[in-house]
C-alpha positions as CSV (number, residue, x, y, z in Angstrom):
1,A,-30.4,-76.9,15.0
2,G,-31.2,-76.1,18.6
3,A,-29.4,-77.5,21.6
4,D,-32.3,-80.0,22.3
5,S,-32.4,-81.4,18.7
6,G,-29.5,-83.7,19.2
7,G,-27.6,-82.1,16.3
8,E,-30.3,-83.0,13.8
9,L,-32.0,-80.4,11.6
10,P,-35.7,-79.6,12.2
11,E,-38.1,-81.4,9.8
12,G,-38.0,-80.0,6.3
13,W,-34.7,-78.1,6.7
14,L,-31.8,-78.7,4.4
15,I,-28.2,-77.6,4.5
16,L,-26.6,-76.7,1.2
17,P,-23.4,-75.0,0.2
18,G,-23.9,-71.4,-0.8
19,L,-25.1,-71.1,-4.4
20,V,-23.1,-69.1,-7.0
21,D,-25.0,-67.5,-9.9
22,E,-22.6,-66.3,-12.6
23,H,-25.4,-65.0,-14.9
24,C,-28.3,-63.3,-13.1
25,H,-30.5,-60.6,-14.7
26,G,-32.3,-59.6,-11.4
27,G,-34.8,-60.6,-8.9
28,G,-37.4,-59.4,-6.4
29,G,-39.1,-57.2,-9.0
30,A,-35.8,-55.4,-10.0
31,S,-33.6,-55.8,-13.1
32,F,-29.9,-55.4,-13.1
33,P,-29.8,-54.2,-16.8
34,D,-32.6,-51.7,-16.2
35,A,-31.5,-50.5,-12.7
36,E,-31.1,-46.8,-12.4
37,D,-29.7,-46.6,-8.9
38,S,-28.1,-48.6,-6.2
39,A,-31.4,-49.3,-4.4
40,E,-32.7,-51.2,-7.4
41,V,-29.4,-53.2,-7.6
42,A,-29.7,-54.0,-3.9
43,Q,-33.3,-55.1,-4.3
44,A,-32.4,-57.5,-7.0
45,A,-29.3,-58.8,-5.2
46,G,-31.1,-59.0,-1.9
47,E,-33.7,-61.3,-3.2
48,H,-31.1,-63.9,-4.1
49,L,-28.9,-63.4,-1.1
50,A,-31.9,-64.0,1.2
51,H,-32.5,-67.4,-0.4
52,G,-29.2,-69.2,-0.4
53,T,-27.2,-67.5,-3.2
54,T,-23.9,-66.3,-1.8
55,S,-22.3,-64.9,-4.9
56,I,-24.0,-63.1,-7.8
57,A,-22.6,-61.9,-11.1
58,A,-25.1,-59.3,-12.5
59,A,-25.7,-59.9,-16.2
60,L,-26.2,-56.8,-18.4
61,T,-28.2,-57.1,-21.5
62,T,-27.9,-55.4,-24.9
63,L,-29.0,-51.8,-24.7
64,S,-27.5,-48.6,-26.1
65,V,-23.8,-48.5,-25.5
66,E,-24.2,-45.5,-23.3
67,R,-26.9,-47.3,-21.2
68,M,-24.6,-50.4,-21.0
69,E,-21.8,-48.2,-19.8
70,A,-24.0,-46.7,-17.1
71,G,-25.2,-50.2,-16.0
72,A,-21.6,-51.5,-15.9
73,S,-20.6,-48.6,-13.7
74,L,-23.5,-49.1,-11.4
75,M,-22.8,-52.8,-11.1
76,A,-19.2,-52.0,-10.4
77,D,-20.3,-49.8,-7.6
78,A,-22.3,-52.8,-6.2
79,V,-19.3,-55.1,-6.5
80,E,-17.2,-52.6,-4.6
81,D,-19.9,-52.3,-2.0
82,G,-20.1,-56.2,-1.6
83,A,-23.6,-56.7,-3.0
84,L,-22.4,-58.4,-6.2
85,A,-19.4,-60.6,-6.9
86,A,-18.9,-59.7,-10.6
87,I,-20.4,-58.6,-13.8
88,L,-21.2,-60.5,-17.1
89,I,-21.6,-58.2,-20.1
90,E,-24.0,-59.8,-22.4
91,G,-23.8,-58.2,-25.8
92,P,-23.9,-55.9,-27.8
93,F,-21.9,-58.1,-30.2
94,L,-24.5,-60.7,-30.8
95,S,-26.1,-62.4,-33.9
96,S,-29.3,-60.7,-35.1
97,E,-30.4,-64.2,-36.1
98,R,-30.2,-65.4,-32.5
99,A,-30.9,-62.2,-30.5
100,G,-33.6,-63.9,-28.4
101,A,-34.6,-61.5,-25.6
102,Q,-31.8,-59.1,-26.5
103,N,-33.1,-56.0,-28.2
104,P,-31.9,-56.2,-31.9
105,A,-32.1,-52.4,-32.3
106,Y,-29.0,-52.1,-30.1
107,L,-26.8,-54.9,-31.6
108,E,-23.4,-53.7,-32.7
109,A,-20.6,-55.1,-34.9
110,P,-17.8,-56.2,-32.7
111,S,-15.6,-53.2,-31.9
112,V,-12.5,-52.9,-29.7
113,E,-13.5,-49.4,-29.0
114,I,-17.0,-50.3,-27.7
115,A,-15.7,-53.3,-25.8
116,T,-13.0,-51.1,-24.1
117,R,-15.7,-48.5,-23.1
118,L,-17.8,-51.3,-21.5
119,L,-14.8,-52.9,-19.7
120,D,-13.6,-49.6,-18.5
121,A,-17.0,-48.8,-17.1
122,A,-17.0,-52.2,-15.2
123,R,-13.7,-51.1,-13.6
124,G,-12.1,-54.6,-13.6
125,H,-15.2,-56.4,-12.2
126,A,-16.4,-58.0,-15.5
127,W,-15.7,-61.8,-15.5
128,G,-17.0,-62.3,-19.0
129,M,-18.5,-60.8,-22.1
130,T,-20.9,-62.7,-24.3
131,L,-20.5,-62.3,-28.0
132,A,-21.2,-64.2,-31.3
133,P,-17.8,-65.5,-32.6
134,E,-18.9,-65.6,-36.2
135,L,-19.2,-61.8,-36.5
136,S,-16.5,-59.8,-38.3
137,G,-14.3,-58.2,-35.7
138,A,-15.0,-60.8,-33.0
139,S,-11.3,-62.0,-32.9
140,E,-10.1,-58.5,-32.1
141,V,-12.6,-58.2,-29.3
142,V,-11.6,-61.7,-28.0
143,D,-7.9,-60.6,-28.0
144,L,-8.8,-57.5,-26.0
145,L,-10.9,-59.6,-23.5
146,L,-8.1,-62.0,-23.0
147,E,-5.6,-59.2,-22.5
148,R,-7.9,-57.7,-19.8
149,G,-8.5,-61.1,-18.1
150,V,-12.1,-61.3,-19.2
151,V,-13.5,-64.6,-20.4
152,P,-15.1,-64.5,-23.8
153,T,-18.3,-66.4,-23.8
154,W,-20.2,-67.5,-26.9
155,G,-23.9,-66.8,-26.9
156,H,-26.7,-65.6,-29.0
157,T,-24.7,-67.0,-31.9
158,H,-25.4,-68.5,-35.3
159,A,-21.9,-70.0,-35.4
160,E,-21.2,-73.6,-36.0
161,A,-18.7,-75.3,-33.8
162,G,-15.7,-75.0,-36.2
163,P,-15.5,-71.2,-36.4
164,A,-16.2,-70.9,-32.7
165,R,-13.3,-73.2,-31.9
166,E,-10.9,-71.3,-34.1
167,L,-11.3,-68.2,-31.9
168,Q,-10.5,-70.4,-28.8
169,E,-7.1,-71.4,-30.2
C-alpha cells in the first residue's frame, strides 16, 4: 500500500501468507518429472513462485528407474540452488490397479535397492516417497525410508485401511 492509502490495500488486493506446495508436478509449460535441465526446472518453479507460492516440493512421477534417478538429481540441484524446497518421489512402487496417470510400464515391485538409488540421487532432499503399502516388499522400503528420515506416503494404492495401518505401526 502506498503512503497516501492510509495503510489500506488498493481495491482488489489481498494479503495472504506464502503458499506451500508439497506435491507439484510443474507449471508454466514445464514439467518437473520430464525436465532435462535446470532451465526447465526454473521455468516450472518460477511460475509458482511468481504467484504466491513460497515453497515448492517437486513431485517426480513413475518413469524408468534411471530417468527417476536423473530427475531426483536434477531436483536436488534445484533445492541446493534455492529454487525448490524439497522433492517428493511418487513411485515406482505403486499398484497397477490404481496407477492413474503413472505409466504402468515402469511400475516396480518394492525394492530397497531401487529406493536407495532414488534416495541417494535426491541427496537428502526427498521429504517423502509415495508407495502402495499392500505390495510385497513395501514394509522393507518403509523401514529404509524411516531410517533415512523420509516420510512414506500411501498413494496409487489398492490397499484397505487395515493393511495400510499395519505398516504405520
